[in-house]
All heavy atoms as a GROMACS GRO file, in nm:
protein
  587
    1MET      N    1   0.083  -0.119   0.000
    1MET     CA    2   0.000   0.000   0.000
    1MET      C    3   0.088   0.125   0.000
    1MET      O    4   0.195   0.128   0.058
    1MET     CB    5  -0.091   0.000   0.124
    1MET     CG    6  -0.186   0.117   0.127
    1MET     SD    7  -0.294   0.104   0.270
    1MET     CE    8  -0.334   0.275   0.287
    2LEU      N    9   0.039   0.227  -0.066
    2LEU     CA   10   0.110   0.355  -0.071
    2LEU      C   11   0.099   0.427   0.062
    2LEU      O   12   0.007   0.406   0.140
    2LEU     CB   13   0.048   0.444  -0.179
    2LEU     CG   14   0.055   0.393  -0.323
    2LEU    CD1   15  -0.036   0.477  -0.411
    2LEU    CD2   16   0.196   0.400  -0.373
    3SER      N   17   0.193   0.516   0.087
    3SER     CA   18   0.183   0.602   0.204
    3SER      C   19   0.104   0.727   0.165
    3SER      O   20   0.066   0.744   0.050
    3SER     CB   21   0.322   0.638   0.256
    3SER     OG   22   0.394   0.707   0.156
    4LYS      N   23   0.081   0.815   0.259
    4LYS     CA   24   0.008   0.939   0.231
    4LYS      C   25   0.075   1.016   0.118
    4LYS      O   26   0.197   1.019   0.107
    4LYS     CB   27   0.002   1.027   0.356
    4LYS     CG   28  -0.073   0.965   0.472
    4LYS     CD   29  -0.221   0.978   0.453
    4LYS     CE   30  -0.290   0.924   0.578
    4LYS     NZ   31  -0.432   0.909   0.558
    5LEU      N   32  -0.006   1.076   0.034
    5LEU     CA   33   0.047   1.159  -0.074
    5LEU      C   34   0.084   1.294  -0.015
    5LEU      O   35  -0.001   1.364   0.040
    5LEU     CB   36  -0.057   1.177  -0.185
    5LEU     CG   37  -0.108   1.049  -0.250
    5LEU    CD1   38  -0.208   1.081  -0.360
    5LEU    CD2   39   0.007   0.968  -0.307
    6THR      N   40   0.211   1.329  -0.025
    6THR     CA   41   0.258   1.453   0.034
    6THR      C   42   0.295   1.552  -0.074
    6THR      O   43   0.309   1.517  -0.191
    6THR     CB   44   0.381   1.428   0.123
    6THR    OG1   45   0.484   1.368   0.045
    6THR    CG2   46   0.347   1.338   0.241
    7GLY      N   47   0.313   1.675  -0.035
    7GLY     CA   48   0.348   1.779  -0.129
    7GLY      C   49   0.224   1.846  -0.186
    7GLY      O   50   0.112   1.813  -0.152
    8GLU      N   51   0.248   1.938  -0.278
    8GLU     CA   52   0.138   2.011  -0.339
    8GLU      C   53   0.062   1.919  -0.434
    8GLU      O   54   0.121   1.847  -0.514
    8GLU     CB   55   0.194   2.132  -0.415
    8GLU     CG   56   0.088   2.228  -0.461
    8GLU     CD   57   0.145   2.350  -0.529
    8GLU    OE1   58   0.269   2.362  -0.540
    8GLU    OE2   59   0.065   2.432  -0.573
    9LYS      N   60  -0.071   1.920  -0.422
    9LYS     CA   61  -0.153   1.832  -0.505
    9LYS      C   62  -0.291   1.893  -0.525
    9LYS      O   63  -0.330   1.984  -0.454
    9LYS     CB   64  -0.166   1.695  -0.441
    9LYS     CG   65  -0.236   1.695  -0.305
    9LYS     CD   66  -0.234   1.557  -0.243
    9LYS     CE   67  -0.275   1.559  -0.098
    9LYS     NZ   68  -0.176   1.613  -0.007
   10VAL      N   69  -0.361   1.843  -0.625
   10VAL     CA   70  -0.501   1.874  -0.644
   10VAL      C   71  -0.576   1.741  -0.640
   10VAL      O   72  -0.523   1.638  -0.680
   10VAL     CB   73  -0.530   1.950  -0.775
   10VAL    CG1   74  -0.470   2.089  -0.771
   10VAL    CG2   75  -0.481   1.875  -0.896
   11VAL      N   76  -0.699   1.746  -0.590
   11VAL     CA   77  -0.778   1.624  -0.573
   11VAL      C   78  -0.914   1.644  -0.639
   11VAL      O   79  -0.974   1.750  -0.628
   11VAL     CB   80  -0.797   1.592  -0.422
   11VAL    CG1   81  -0.879   1.465  -0.404
   11VAL    CG2   82  -0.662   1.580  -0.352
   12GLY      N   83  -0.958   1.540  -0.707
   12GLY     CA   84  -1.089   1.544  -0.770
   12GLY      C   85  -1.080   1.561  -0.921
   12GLY      O   86  -0.982   1.612  -0.974
   13VAL      N   87  -1.183   1.516  -0.988
   13VAL     CA   88  -1.186   1.514  -1.134
   13VAL      C   89  -1.176   1.655  -1.193
   13VAL      O   90  -1.096   1.679  -1.283
   13VAL     CB   91  -1.313   1.442  -1.183
   13VAL    CG1   92  -1.331   1.457  -1.333
   13VAL    CG2   93  -1.307   1.295  -1.145
   14LYS      N   94  -1.257   1.748  -1.144
   14LYS     CA   95  -1.258   1.883  -1.201
   14LYS      C   96  -1.125   1.953  -1.184
   14LYS      O   97  -1.071   2.011  -1.279
   14LYS     CB   98  -1.370   1.967  -1.139
   14LYS     CG   99  -1.508   1.925  -1.184
   14LYS     CD  100  -1.614   2.013  -1.121
   14LYS     CE  101  -1.752   1.965  -1.158
   14LYS     NZ  102  -1.856   2.047  -1.095
   15GLN      N  103  -1.070   1.950  -1.064
   15GLN     CA  104  -0.943   2.018  -1.038
   15GLN      C  105  -0.827   1.951  -1.112
   15GLN      O  106  -0.738   2.018  -1.164
   15GLN     CB  107  -0.914   2.022  -0.888
   15GLN     CG  108  -1.005   2.113  -0.811
   15GLN     CD  109  -0.992   2.258  -0.855
   15GLN    OE1  110  -0.883   2.307  -0.880
   15GLN    NE2  111  -1.105   2.326  -0.868
   16THR      N  112  -0.830   1.819  -1.119
   16THR     CA  113  -0.724   1.746  -1.191
   16THR      C  114  -0.728   1.781  -1.340
   16THR      O  115  -0.624   1.810  -1.400
   16THR     CB  116  -0.741   1.594  -1.172
   16THR    OG1  117  -0.729   1.564  -1.033
   16THR    CG2  118  -0.635   1.517  -1.248
   17THR      N  119  -0.847   1.781  -1.399
   17THR     CA  120  -0.860   1.813  -1.541
   17THR      C  121  -0.813   1.955  -1.569
   17THR      O  122  -0.736   1.978  -1.663
   17THR     CB  123  -1.007   1.797  -1.586
   17THR    OG1  124  -1.048   1.663  -1.560
   17THR    CG2  125  -1.023   1.828  -1.733
   18LYS      N  126  -0.856   2.048  -1.487
   18LYS     CA  127  -0.817   2.188  -1.504
   18LYS      C  128  -0.664   2.204  -1.498
   18LYS      O  129  -0.605   2.273  -1.580
   18LYS     CB  130  -0.884   2.272  -1.394
   18LYS     CG  131  -0.854   2.418  -1.399
   18LYS     CD  132  -0.931   2.486  -1.285
   18LYS     CE  133  -0.886   2.628  -1.265
   18LYS     NZ  134  -0.953   2.691  -1.152
   19THR      N  135  -0.602   2.137  -1.403
   19THR     CA  136  -0.456   2.148  -1.385
   19THR      C  137  -0.381   2.080  -1.499
   19THR      O  138  -0.282   2.133  -1.549
   19THR     CB  139  -0.415   2.088  -1.250
   19THR    OG1  140  -0.490   2.152  -1.146
   19THR    CG2  141  -0.267   2.108  -1.223
   20LEU      N  142  -0.430   1.964  -1.545
   20LEU     CA  143  -0.366   1.895  -1.657
   20LEU      C  144  -0.375   1.977  -1.785
   20LEU      O  145  -0.281   1.979  -1.865
   20LEU     CB  146  -0.430   1.758  -1.679
   20LEU     CG  147  -0.392   1.648  -1.581
   20LEU    CD1  148  -0.476   1.524  -1.604
   20LEU    CD2  149  -0.244   1.615  -1.591
   21LYS      N  150  -0.486   2.046  -1.805
   21LYS     CA  151  -0.502   2.128  -1.926
   21LYS      C  152  -0.404   2.246  -1.926
   21LYS      O  153  -0.373   2.299  -2.033
   21LYS     CB  154  -0.645   2.178  -1.937
   21LYS     CG  155  -0.740   2.070  -1.984
   21LYS     CD  156  -0.881   2.121  -2.001
   21LYS     CE  157  -0.971   2.010  -2.052
   21LYS     NZ  158  -1.110   2.054  -2.067
   22SER      N  159  -0.356   2.286  -1.808
   22SER     CA  160  -0.256   2.393  -1.802
   22SER      C  161  -0.114   2.336  -1.801
   22SER      O  162  -0.019   2.404  -1.765
   22SER     CB  163  -0.281   2.482  -1.680
   22SER     OG  164  -0.259   2.410  -1.561
   23ASN      N  165  -0.104   2.207  -1.840
   23ASN     CA  166   0.026   2.138  -1.851
   23ASN      C  167   0.105   2.136  -1.721
   23ASN      O  168   0.227   2.150  -1.721
   23ASN     CB  169   0.111   2.199  -1.964
   23ASN     CG  170   0.050   2.176  -2.100
   23ASN    OD1  171  -0.003   2.069  -2.127
   23ASN    ND2  172   0.054   2.277  -2.184
   24ARG      N  173   0.035   2.117  -1.611
   24ARG     CA  174   0.101   2.104  -1.482
   24ARG      C  175   0.078   1.964  -1.428
   24ARG      O  176  -0.017   1.898  -1.466
   24ARG     CB  177   0.046   2.208  -1.383
   24ARG     CG  178   0.076   2.350  -1.425
   24ARG     CD  179   0.016   2.453  -1.332
   24ARG     NE  180   0.063   2.433  -1.197
   24ARG     CZ  181  -0.010   2.462  -1.088
   24ARG    NH1  182  -0.131   2.510  -1.100
   24ARG    NH2  183   0.039   2.443  -0.968
   25GLY      N  184   0.165   1.921  -1.339
   25GLY     CA  185   0.150   1.791  -1.276
   25GLY      C  186   0.267   1.700  -1.304
   25GLY      O  187   0.337   1.716  -1.404
   26LYS      N  188   0.288   1.607  -1.211
   26LYS     CA  189   0.398   1.512  -1.224
   26LYS      C  190   0.348   1.368  -1.224
   26LYS      O  191   0.391   1.287  -1.304
   26LYS     CB  192   0.499   1.531  -1.110
   26LYS     CG  193   0.570   1.664  -1.116
   26LYS     CD  194   0.668   1.677  -1.002
   26LYS     CE  195   0.736   1.814  -1.009
   26LYS     NZ  196   0.816   1.841  -0.892
   27VAL      N  197   0.260   1.336  -1.128
   27VAL     CA  198   0.208   1.200  -1.116
   27VAL      C  199   0.057   1.206  -1.096
   27VAL      O  200   0.008   1.278  -1.010
   27VAL     CB  201   0.272   1.125  -0.996
   27VAL    CG1  202   0.219   0.982  -0.988
   27VAL    CG2  203   0.424   1.125  -1.005
   28LEU      N  204  -0.015   1.129  -1.177
   28LEU     CA  205  -0.160   1.118  -1.166
   28LEU      C  206  -0.195   0.990  -1.092
   28LEU      O  207  -0.144   0.884  -1.126
   28LEU     CB  208  -0.224   1.117  -1.304
   28LEU     CG  209  -0.375   1.092  -1.309
   28LEU    CD1  210  -0.451   1.208  -1.244
   28LEU    CD2  211  -0.421   1.069  -1.451
   29TYR      N  212  -0.279   1.001  -0.991
   29TYR     CA  213  -0.331   0.884  -0.919
   29TYR      C  214  -0.477   0.867  -0.955
   29TYR      O  215  -0.553   0.964  -0.954
   29TYR     CB  216  -0.317   0.902  -0.767
   29TYR     CG  217  -0.174   0.892  -0.722
   29TYR    CD1  218  -0.091   1.004  -0.722
   29TYR    CD2  219  -0.121   0.771  -0.681
   29TYR    CE1  220   0.041   0.995  -0.682
   29TYR    CE2  221   0.012   0.761  -0.641
   29TYR     CZ  222   0.092   0.873  -0.641
   29TYR     OH  223   0.223   0.863  -0.603
   30VAL      N  224  -0.516   0.744  -0.990
   30VAL     CA  225  -0.652   0.716  -1.034
   30VAL      C  226  -0.705   0.596  -0.956
   30VAL      O  227  -0.636   0.495  -0.940
   30VAL     CB  228  -0.654   0.681  -1.185
   30VAL    CG1  229  -0.793   0.646  -1.231
   30VAL    CG2  230  -0.597   0.795  -1.268
   31ALA      N  231  -0.829   0.608  -0.909
   31ALA     CA  232  -0.894   0.498  -0.839
   31ALA      C  233  -0.948   0.399  -0.941
   31ALA      O  234  -1.015   0.438  -1.037
   31ALA     CB  235  -1.006   0.550  -0.751
   32LYS      N  236  -0.918   0.272  -0.922
   32LYS     CA  237  -0.961   0.168  -1.016
   32LYS      C  238  -1.113   0.153  -1.021
   32LYS      O  239  -1.167   0.111  -1.123
   32LYS     CB  240  -0.899   0.033  -0.978
   32LYS     CG  241  -0.749   0.026  -1.000
   32LYS     CD  242  -0.697  -0.110  -0.957
   32LYS     CE  243  -0.547  -0.119  -0.970
   32LYS     NZ  244  -0.494  -0.246  -0.919
   33ASP      N  245  -1.182   0.186  -0.911
   33ASP     CA  246  -1.327   0.169  -0.908
   33ASP      C  247  -1.403   0.294  -0.951
   33ASP      O  248  -1.525   0.299  -0.943
   33ASP     CB  249  -1.373   0.121  -0.771
   33ASP     CG  250  -1.351   0.222  -0.660
   33ASP    OD1  251  -1.271   0.316  -0.679
   33ASP    OD2  252  -1.414   0.206  -0.554
   34ALA      N  253  -1.334   0.395  -1.000
   34ALA     CA  254  -1.401   0.516  -1.048
   34ALA      C  255  -1.467   0.487  -1.182
   34ALA      O  256  -1.425   0.398  -1.256
   34ALA     CB  257  -1.300   0.630  -1.062
   35ASP      N  258  -1.570   0.563  -1.214
   35ASP     CA  259  -1.644   0.548  -1.340
   35ASP      C  260  -1.549   0.570  -1.458
   35ASP      O  261  -1.489   0.676  -1.472
   35ASP     CB  262  -1.758   0.650  -1.342
   35ASP     CG  263  -1.848   0.635  -1.464
   35ASP    OD1  264  -1.805   0.575  -1.565
   35ASP    OD2  265  -1.961   0.685  -1.459
   36GLU      N  266  -1.539   0.470  -1.543
   36GLU     CA  267  -1.446   0.476  -1.655
   36GLU      C  268  -1.475   0.594  -1.748
   36GLU      O  269  -1.383   0.655  -1.803
   36GLU     CB  270  -1.449   0.346  -1.735
   36GLU     CG  271  -1.345   0.341  -1.844
   36GLU     CD  272  -1.341   0.209  -1.918
   36GLU    OE1  273  -1.386   0.108  -1.865
   36GLU    OE2  274  -1.291   0.209  -2.032
   37ASN      N  275  -1.600   0.627  -1.767
   37ASN     CA  276  -1.636   0.739  -1.855
   37ASN      C  277  -1.584   0.872  -1.800
   37ASN      O  278  -1.561   0.965  -1.876
   37ASN     CB  279  -1.788   0.748  -1.872
   37ASN     CG  280  -1.843   0.630  -1.948
   37ASN    OD1  281  -1.778   0.575  -2.036
   37ASN    ND2  282  -1.963   0.587  -1.912
   38VAL      N  283  -1.566   0.879  -1.670
   38VAL     CA  284  -1.517   1.001  -1.606
   38VAL      C  285  -1.364   1.008  -1.610
   38VAL      O  286  -1.308   1.114  -1.640
   38VAL     CB  287  -1.566   1.008  -1.459
   38VAL    CG1  288  -1.504   1.124  -1.385
   38VAL    CG2  289  -1.719   1.017  -1.455
   39ILE      N  290  -1.299   0.897  -1.584
   39ILE     CA  291  -1.152   0.903  -1.571
   39ILE      C  292  -1.076   0.880  -1.701
   39ILE      O  293  -0.961   0.920  -1.712
   39ILE     CB  294  -1.102   0.803  -1.464
   39ILE    CG1  295  -1.140   0.660  -1.499
   39ILE    CG2  296  -1.151   0.842  -1.326
   39ILE    CD1  297  -1.075   0.555  -1.412
   40LYS      N  298  -1.140   0.819  -1.800
   40LYS     CA  299  -1.070   0.791  -1.926
   40LYS      C  300  -1.013   0.917  -1.992
   40LYS      O  301  -0.897   0.917  -2.031
   40LYS     CB  302  -1.163   0.716  -2.022
   40LYS     CG  303  -1.094   0.670  -2.148
   40LYS     CD  304  -1.186   0.588  -2.236
   40LYS     CE  305  -1.112   0.545  -2.362
   40LYS     NZ  306  -1.198   0.468  -2.451
   41PRO      N  307  -1.091   1.027  -2.003
   41PRO     CA  308  -1.033   1.148  -2.064
   41PRO      C  309  -0.916   1.205  -1.983
   41PRO      O  310  -0.821   1.260  -2.040
   41PRO     CB  311  -1.149   1.247  -2.067
   41PRO     CG  312  -1.272   1.168  -2.042
   41PRO     CD  313  -1.232   1.044  -1.974
   42ILE      N  314  -0.920   1.189  -1.852
   42ILE     CA  315  -0.813   1.240  -1.766
   42ILE      C  316  -0.687   1.158  -1.787
   42ILE      O  317  -0.577   1.213  -1.797
   42ILE     CB  318  -0.856   1.238  -1.618
   42ILE    CG1  319  -0.972   1.335  -1.599
   42ILE    CG2  320  -0.741   1.272  -1.526
   42ILE    CD1  321  -1.038   1.327  -1.464
   43ILE      N  322  -0.701   1.027  -1.796
   43ILE     CA  323  -0.586   0.940  -1.820
   43ILE      C  324  -0.524   0.972  -1.956
   43ILE      O  325  -0.401   0.980  -1.968
   43ILE     CB  326  -0.627   0.791  -1.810
   43ILE    CG1  327  -0.667   0.758  -1.666
   43ILE    CG2  328  -0.515   0.700  -1.857
   43ILE    CD1  329  -0.732   0.623  -1.650
   44GLU      N  330  -0.607   0.992  -2.058
   44GLU     CA  331  -0.556   1.025  -2.191
   44GLU      C  332  -0.481   1.158  -2.190
   44GLU      O  333  -0.377   1.172  -2.252
   44GLU     CB  334  -0.671   1.028  -2.292
   44GLU     CG  335  -0.727   0.890  -2.321
   44GLU     CD  336  -0.851   0.892  -2.407
   44GLU    OE1  337  -0.899   1.001  -2.445
   44GLU    OE2  338  -0.902   0.783  -2.435
   45LEU      N  339  -0.535   1.256  -2.116
   45LEU     CA  340  -0.469   1.386  -2.106
   45LEU      C  341  -0.335   1.374  -2.035
   45LEU      O  342  -0.235   1.433  -2.075
   45LEU     CB  343  -0.561   1.484  -2.031
   45LEU     CG  344  -0.525   1.630  -2.030
   45LEU    CD1  345  -0.506   1.685  -2.170
   45LEU    CD2  346  -0.633   1.710  -1.957
   46ALA      N  347  -0.331   1.292  -1.929
   46ALA     CA  348  -0.206   1.270  -1.856
   46ALA      C  349  -0.102   1.203  -1.945
   46ALA      O  350   0.015   1.241  -1.945
   46ALA     CB  351  -0.231   1.186  -1.732
   47LYS      N  352  -0.144   1.104  -2.022
   47LYS     CA  353  -0.051   1.035  -2.111
   47LYS      C  354  -0.001   1.128  -2.221
   47LYS      O  355   0.115   1.122  -2.260
   47LYS     CB  356  -0.116   0.910  -2.170
   47LYS     CG  357  -0.132   0.800  -2.066
   47LYS     CD  358  -0.193   0.675  -2.124
   47LYS     CE  359  -0.203   0.567  -2.017
   47LYS     NZ  360  -0.264   0.444  -2.066
   48ALA      N  361  -0.088   1.217  -2.269
   48ALA     CA  362  -0.048   1.315  -2.371
   48ALA      C  363   0.058   1.410  -2.315
   48ALA      O  364   0.144   1.459  -2.388
   48ALA     CB  365  -0.168   1.393  -2.420
   49ASN      N  366   0.053   1.434  -2.184
   49ASN     CA  367   0.151   1.520  -2.116
   49ASN      C  368   0.270   1.440  -2.064
   49ASN      O  369   0.352   1.492  -1.990
   49ASN     CB  370   0.085   1.595  -2.000
   49ASN     CG  371  -0.012   1.700  -2.046
   49ASN    OD1  372  -0.012   1.741  -2.161
   49ASN    ND2  373  -0.098   1.745  -1.956
   50SER      N  374   0.277   1.310  -2.098
   50SER     CA  375   0.385   1.220  -2.056
   50SER      C  376   0.398   1.209  -1.905
   50SER      O  377   0.509   1.204  -1.851
   50SER     CB  378   0.518   1.264  -2.118
   50SER     OG  379   0.511   1.263  -2.257
   51LEU      N  380   0.284   1.205  -1.836
   51LEU     CA  381   0.286   1.191  -1.690
   51LEU      C  382   0.279   1.044  -1.650
   51LEU      O  383   0.221   0.962  -1.721
   51LEU     CB  384   0.166   1.264  -1.627
   51LEU     CG  385   0.160   1.414  -1.641
   51LEU    CD1  386   0.041   1.468  -1.564
   51LEU    CD2  387   0.287   1.479  -1.593
   52GLN      N  388   0.335   1.016  -1.536
   52GLN     CA  389   0.326   0.883  -1.477
   52GLN      C  390   0.184   0.867  -1.422
   52GLN      O  391   0.131   0.958  -1.359
   52GLN     CB  392   0.429   0.872  -1.364
   52GLN     CG  393   0.424   0.743  -1.288
   52GLN     CD  394   0.525   0.742  -1.174
   52GLN    OE1  395   0.614   0.826  -1.166
   52GLN    NE2  396   0.510   0.647  -1.085
   53VAL      N  397   0.121   0.752  -1.448
   53VAL     CA  398  -0.013   0.724  -1.397
   53VAL      C  399  -0.004   0.606  -1.300
   53VAL      O  400   0.047   0.500  -1.336
   53VAL     CB  401  -0.112   0.691  -1.511
   53VAL    CG1  402  -0.250   0.660  -1.455
   53VAL    CG2  403  -0.118   0.806  -1.611
   54GLU      N  404  -0.050   0.628  -1.178
   54GLU     CA  405  -0.051   0.523  -1.075
   54GLU      C  406  -0.196   0.490  -1.042
   54GLU      O  407  -0.280   0.580  -1.036
   54GLU     CB  408   0.020   0.572  -0.948
   54GLU     CG  409   0.166   0.602  -0.965
   54GLU     CD  410   0.251   0.477  -0.978
   54GLU    OE1  411   0.210   0.371  -0.928
   54GLU    OE2  412   0.358   0.487  -1.039
   55TYR      N  413  -0.224   0.362  -1.018
   55TYR     CA  414  -0.360   0.320  -0.987
   55TYR      C  415  -0.371   0.279  -0.840
   55TYR      O  416  -0.282   0.213  -0.786
   55TYR     CB  417  -0.401   0.204  -1.078
   55TYR     CG  418  -0.417   0.249  -1.221
   55TYR    CD1  419  -0.309   0.243  -1.309
   55TYR    CD2  420  -0.537   0.301  -1.267
   55TYR    CE1  421  -0.320   0.287  -1.441
   55TYR    CE2  422  -0.550   0.344  -1.398
   55TYR     CZ  423  -0.442   0.336  -1.484
   55TYR     OH  424  -0.454   0.380  -1.613
   56VAL      N  425  -0.482   0.318  -0.779
   56VAL     CA  426  -0.515   0.286  -0.641
   56VAL      C  427  -0.642   0.201  -0.646
   56VAL      O  428  -0.730   0.226  -0.730
   56VAL     CB  429  -0.536   0.415  -0.558
   56VAL    CG1  430  -0.574   0.384  -0.416
   56VAL    CG2  431  -0.411   0.501  -0.563
   57ASP      N  432  -0.656   0.103  -0.558
   57ASP     CA  433  -0.768   0.010  -0.566
   57ASP      C  434  -0.905   0.076  -0.558
   57ASP      O  435  -0.994   0.044  -0.636
   57ASP     CB  436  -0.756  -0.097  -0.457
   57ASP     CG  437  -0.645  -0.197  -0.489
   57ASP    OD1  438  -0.614  -0.215  -0.608
   57ASP    OD2  439  -0.590  -0.255  -0.394
   58THR      N  440  -0.926   0.166  -0.461
   58THR     CA  441  -1.059   0.222  -0.442
   58THR      C  442  -1.055   0.374  -0.427
   58THR      O  443  -0.952   0.432  -0.391
   58THR     CB  444  -1.127   0.165  -0.316
   58THR    OG1  445  -1.056   0.209  -0.201
   58THR    CG2  446  -1.134   0.013  -0.319
   59MET      N  447  -1.169   0.435  -0.452
   59MET     CA  448  -1.182   0.579  -0.435
   59MET      C  449  -1.165   0.617  -0.287
   59MET      O  450  -1.106   0.720  -0.256
   59MET     CB  451  -1.318   0.627  -0.488
   59MET     CG  452  -1.329   0.616  -0.639
   59MET     SD  453  -1.493   0.653  -0.706
   59MET     CE  454  -1.522   0.816  -0.644
   60LYS      N  455  -1.215   0.533  -0.199
   60LYS     CA  456  -1.200   0.560  -0.055
   60LYS      C  457  -1.053   0.560  -0.017
   60LYS      O  458  -1.006   0.648   0.056
   60LYS     CB  459  -1.275   0.456   0.027
   60LYS     CG  460  -1.247   0.469   0.176
   60LYS     CD  461  -1.361   0.429   0.262
   60LYS     CE  462  -1.336   0.442   0.409
   60LYS     NZ  463  -1.250   0.546   0.456
   61GLU      N  464  -0.978   0.462  -0.067
   61GLU     CA  465  -0.834   0.455  -0.036
   61GLU      C  466  -0.761   0.578  -0.089
   61GLU      O  467  -0.675   0.634  -0.021
   61GLU     CB  468  -0.774   0.328  -0.098
   61GLU     CG  469  -0.628   0.310  -0.066
   61GLU     CD  470  -0.568   0.184  -0.129
   61GLU    OE1  471  -0.642   0.100  -0.183
   61GLU    OE2  472  -0.446   0.170  -0.124
   62LEU      N  473  -0.796   0.624  -0.208
   62LEU     CA  474  -0.732   0.743  -0.263
   62LEU      C  475  -0.765   0.866  -0.179
   62LEU      O  476  -0.678   0.949  -0.152
   62LEU     CB  477  -0.773   0.765  -0.409
   62LEU     CG  478  -0.704   0.880  -0.482
   62LEU    CD1  479  -0.552   0.870  -0.474
   62LEU    CD2  480  -0.749   0.886  -0.627
   63GLY      N  481  -0.889   0.876  -0.134
   63GLY     CA  482  -0.925   0.987  -0.044
   63GLY      C  483  -0.844   0.983   0.084
   63GLY      O  484  -0.794   1.086   0.130
   64ASP      N  485  -0.826   0.864   0.140
   64ASP     CA  486  -0.745   0.848   0.262
   64ASP      C  487  -0.599   0.888   0.235
   64ASP      O  488  -0.536   0.954   0.318
   64ASP     CB  489  -0.749   0.704   0.313
   64ASP     CG  490  -0.885   0.666   0.371
   64ASP    OD1  491  -0.965   0.756   0.402
   64ASP    OD2  492  -0.911   0.544   0.382
   65LEU      N  493  -0.546   0.847   0.120
   65LEU     CA  494  -0.407   0.881   0.086
   65LEU      C  495  -0.388   1.031   0.073
   65LEU      O  496  -0.279   1.083   0.098
   65LEU     CB  497  -0.365   0.813  -0.045
   65LEU     CG  498  -0.348   0.661  -0.041
   65LEU    CD1  499  -0.325   0.607  -0.180
   65LEU    CD2  500  -0.234   0.622   0.051
   66CYS      N  501  -0.494   1.100   0.033
   66CYS     CA  502  -0.489   1.246   0.016
   66CYS      C  503  -0.522   1.320   0.146
   66CYS      O  504  -0.528   1.443   0.147
   66CYS     CB  505  -0.585   1.289  -0.094
   66CYS     SG  506  -0.538   1.231  -0.257
   67SER      N  507  -0.548   1.244   0.251
   67SER     CA  508  -0.584   1.301   0.382
   67SER      C  509  -0.713   1.383   0.377
   67SER      O  510  -0.723   1.489   0.438
   67SER     CB  511  -0.469   1.386   0.437
   67SER     OG  512  -0.354   1.308   0.451
   68ILE      N  513  -0.810   1.333   0.300
   68ILE     CA  514  -0.941   1.397   0.298
   68ILE      C  515  -1.045   1.298   0.348
   68ILE      O  516  -1.021   1.176   0.346
   68ILE     CB  517  -0.979   1.449   0.158
   68ILE    CG1  518  -0.982   1.336   0.055
   68ILE    CG2  519  -0.883   1.560   0.113
   68ILE    CD1  520  -1.033   1.378  -0.083
   69ASP      N  521  -1.158   1.348   0.393
   69ASP     CA  522  -1.261   1.263   0.455
   69ASP      C  523  -1.361   1.205   0.355
   69ASP      O  524  -1.458   1.141   0.396
   69ASP     CB  525  -1.336   1.342   0.562
   69ASP     CG  526  -1.246   1.377   0.680
   69ASP    OD1  527  -1.152   1.301   0.707
   69ASP    OD2  528  -1.272   1.481   0.743
   70VAL      N  529  -1.342   1.229   0.227
   70VAL     CA  530  -1.432   1.178   0.125
   70VAL      C  531  -1.353   1.097   0.023
   70VAL      O  532  -1.231   1.106   0.016
   70VAL     CB  533  -1.511   1.292   0.056
   70VAL    CG1  534  -1.604   1.361   0.154
   70VAL    CG2  535  -1.417   1.392  -0.007
   71SER      N  536  -1.424   1.024  -0.059
   71SER     CA  537  -1.361   0.946  -0.165
   71SER      C  538  -1.315   1.038  -0.277
   71SER      O  539  -1.369   1.147  -0.294
   71SER     CB  540  -1.461   0.844  -0.221
   71SER     OG  541  -1.500   0.755  -0.120
   72ALA      N  542  -1.217   0.992  -0.354
   72ALA     CA  543  -1.167   1.070  -0.467
   72ALA      C  544  -1.139   0.977  -0.584
   72ALA      O  545  -1.083   0.870  -0.566
   72ALA     CB  546  -1.040   1.144  -0.428
   73ALA      N  547  -1.177   1.020  -0.704
   73ALA     CA  548  -1.152   0.940  -0.824
   73ALA      C  549  -1.010   0.963  -0.875
   73ALA      O  550  -0.946   0.872  -0.926
   73ALA     CB  551  -1.252   0.974  -0.932
   74THR      N  552  -0.961   1.090  -0.861
   74THR     CA  553  -0.828   1.125  -0.910
   74THR      C  554  -0.757   1.219  -0.815
   74THR      O  555  -0.821   1.292  -0.739
   74THR     CB  556  -0.834   1.192  -1.049
   74THR    OG1  557  -0.906   1.314  -1.037
   74THR    CG2  558  -0.898   1.103  -1.153
   75ALA      N  559  -0.625   1.217  -0.823
   75ALA     CA  560  -0.541   1.313  -0.752
   75ALA      C  561  -0.418   1.336  -0.838
   75ALA      O  562  -0.373   1.245  -0.908
   75ALA     CB  563  -0.500   1.261  -0.614
   76LEU      N  564  -0.367   1.458  -0.834
   76LEU     CA  565  -0.253   1.492  -0.917
   76LEU      C  566  -0.148   1.560  -0.831
   76LEU      O  567  -0.174   1.660  -0.766
   76LEU     CB  568  -0.297   1.588  -1.029
   76LEU     CG  569  -0.190   1.635  -1.126
   76LEU    CD1  570  -0.137   1.518  -1.210
   76LEU    CD2  571  -0.246   1.743  -1.218
   77ILE      N  572  -0.027   1.501  -0.830
   77ILE     CA  573   0.085   1.562  -0.760
   77ILE      C  574   0.147   1.667  -0.851
   77ILE      O  575   0.175   1.640  -0.968
   77ILE     CB  576   0.192   1.456  -0.724
   77ILE    CG1  577   0.132   1.344  -0.638
   77ILE    CG2  578   0.312   1.520  -0.653
   77ILE    CD1  579   0.080   1.385  -0.506
   78LEU      N  580   0.167   1.787  -0.797
   78LEU     CA  581   0.221   1.897  -0.878
   78LEU      C  582   0.371   1.905  -0.869
   78LEU      O  583   0.433   1.854  -0.782
   78LEU     CB  584   0.159   2.030  -0.834
   78LEU     CG  585   0.007   2.033  -0.840
   78LEU    CD1  586  -0.044   2.168  -0.791
   78LEU    CD2  587  -0.042   2.008  -0.980
   0.00000   0.00000   0.00000
């Protein structure tokens, strides 16, 4: 299991998409149980920007890794 995600980051589909479109970010984290229709465009955008994509088993686990009290489909380390 991964440890807590540290450093500057954005969490959530909208914030991740907005940040990726401005060509920022280093590593994208994606929850495997997130809706594929929601995360597929984000993954494609990350790959177009040559970012590393890491997968986490569940949205709840990703939320915990980001130290937030809710589930998250995506997180982006800046």
